[in-house]
N, C-alpha and C positions, 0 to 999 in steps of 0.2 A: 662263346663261339671263338676262333684265334682271330688273331687279327689279322689282316690282310697282308699278303709279302709286299718286299719295298717294289719287288717287278708288277705285282698286280696294281699297287698304289699308282706306281708311273704310269703304267698303262690305261689307268682309269683317269689319269690326269691330263695324258695325252688325248685321250677320247674327247673328254671336256672343252680342249681347248679347239681341236679339229672341227668340233659341231659348231662351238660358239666363232670359230673363225666366218663359218658356211652362213651362218644364221645374220652375224653382223653385216655380211658382207651383200646378203639379199635383201634385209629388211631396214639396215642402220641401227645404231646403240639404242636410241630413245623406243624401239617399239620391240627390243628384245627383252622377253622377261625371264629371269634365271629358271623360272617354270620351264620356260619351254628350252630352253638347255638341257634340262636335266632330263626332260621327257625324250628329245631326241635323240641324246646321246644314251639313253637306258638305262640314269642313274636315279639316285633322290638328289633333293634337292641340297640337302643336307649334305652328301658329299662334294656338290658344288661348291658351299659353303667351306668346308673341311682345306680344300684344296686350296680357294681362291680365295676367301672370306668377305668377298663382295662381288656386285656384277663389276663395280669400277675395276676391283682387282685383276677380274676376271678377264677384261678387255685391255687392260694393261699387259697381259702374260701374249693377249692374241698380238697386239700390236707389238711387243720385245718380240715374239715371232717370225711376224711378218717383215718387219723391220733385218731379222736374221736371213731371214730365204733371198730377200732383195739383195743385200750384201754380200750375200755368197753367189749370187746369178753374178753380180757386177766383176767379183774377183774371178769367176772362174772363165768369165768373157775376155780379161785383159790376161789371163793365162793362155788363153787359147791364140791371142792376137799376137804371140810370139815376145821376143826381146827389147821390141823399138818401143821405147817410152811413148812418145806420141800415140803408135797405135795403139797400145794397151792403153793410155787414157780415151779416145774414141772409141775404141769398142767397149771399155766400162761403160762409159757415159749412155752409148745407144742402150746397152743391156739395163743402166737402170732404169730409163725410160718405158723398156718392154715390160720390165720386171713390176715397177710401180703401177704401171696401167693394167693390170693383170686385175680380172672380179674381183678379186679375192682381197687384194690391196689397195686397190685407190679409194675406195669409201671409207673403208677402216683407218688408212694411215694418214690420207688429204683432206678428208673433212669432216671425221669424224672426233680424230686424236686428237689434234688442237684445242677441241671444246671440251673433249670429256676429261683429259688427264692435265691440261693446262700447257700453254703456250711452252712454258720453261721446260717441263719435264718432257714434253715431244721433241725438243730441239736439243735437248740433253742424248735422247733417243737416239734419235737421227745421227746428231754428231759420234754418238760411239759404234756407228755402224756405217750406213754409206760412206757420212763426209770424211770420216779419217779416211777412209781409201782414196777419195777423190783427191782429198788435200796431200796425200804421198804420191799419185798418180801427177798432180801437177809441179807438185817438187822434182820428181826425176824427170820431166820435162828440163828442169833447169831454171824454172820461176822461183824466185825466192824473195827474202827482203818484206820489203813493208807490202807487197801486192799479194803475197801469198795467201791470208788468212782472208781479206777483205774475196779478192779472185774466187778463194772458195767460196765462200757464204754466198755471192751473187749468182755465181757457175749451180750451186747447189738450188738456189731458190728457183730460177730460170727452169732447171729442168722438172721443180716440183709445180710450178704454172704450166710449162708443156703439157704436163700432165693431165693436171686440171680441163685442160683448152682441149687435149684429147676425147675426155670424159664427155665433153659437148657434144664430140661427132664422134659415138661409137659407131663401130663396124665402116668405117670411112678409109679406106687403103689411100684415099690422097691425101687426106687430113693427116693421117699418121707418116707417110713419106715427108710431106712438108715440115712436120714438126720435126723428122728426124734429121733432115736439110739444114733447118735453122741450127738445131743444136750441133750441126756438125761444123756450122759457120762460127757458133761462140766458140768452142774448142778448138779450131784452127786458130783463131784470134790470138788464144791463151799459150797455146803450143809455140807461135809464132814470137809474143813476147817472152816466152822461156829461151826460145834459140836464142834469141838478141843479147841474151844475157845482162837483160838491165833489168833493176828494181822498180 
């Protein structure tokens, strides 16, 4: 039997990740077996192993893809905000909060990922995606020197915690609005510091 084409293999790999993303979000990492993913994706368990090696490998691919999607939402919102650096920062931060609290993202990215792939690898993936854009946006507002890196880390952590807080208040528009307003307070404080031109 001829080997599947590269396009077929890529489609299969995407289908597996799509399916795993949904299953991990619905029931959590611990309660998803590779057999479940294979059956739902309409492939063999061997195909899952072929593309991802293990359940952890598949989960890591899901985390990386979700990180990319969140980062893309941040960049798109910042670009739509126009040329003002402060407006871009605010828009990007609010977009992060909305994207990371999507049902497919929050449980996988903020609850399961640090435990499954480890804190160091989770932080590295975060740093390669949303955090790099956050640092660039803060720098663009004029923030520099010794405060840039720690403020980036603190604002990133605050947004992650805000997302977890929102997860405890599902479908509560008042809670979401309060979280967005609170985030705006933090972002505005960072922007003010950058505008002042002091480290």
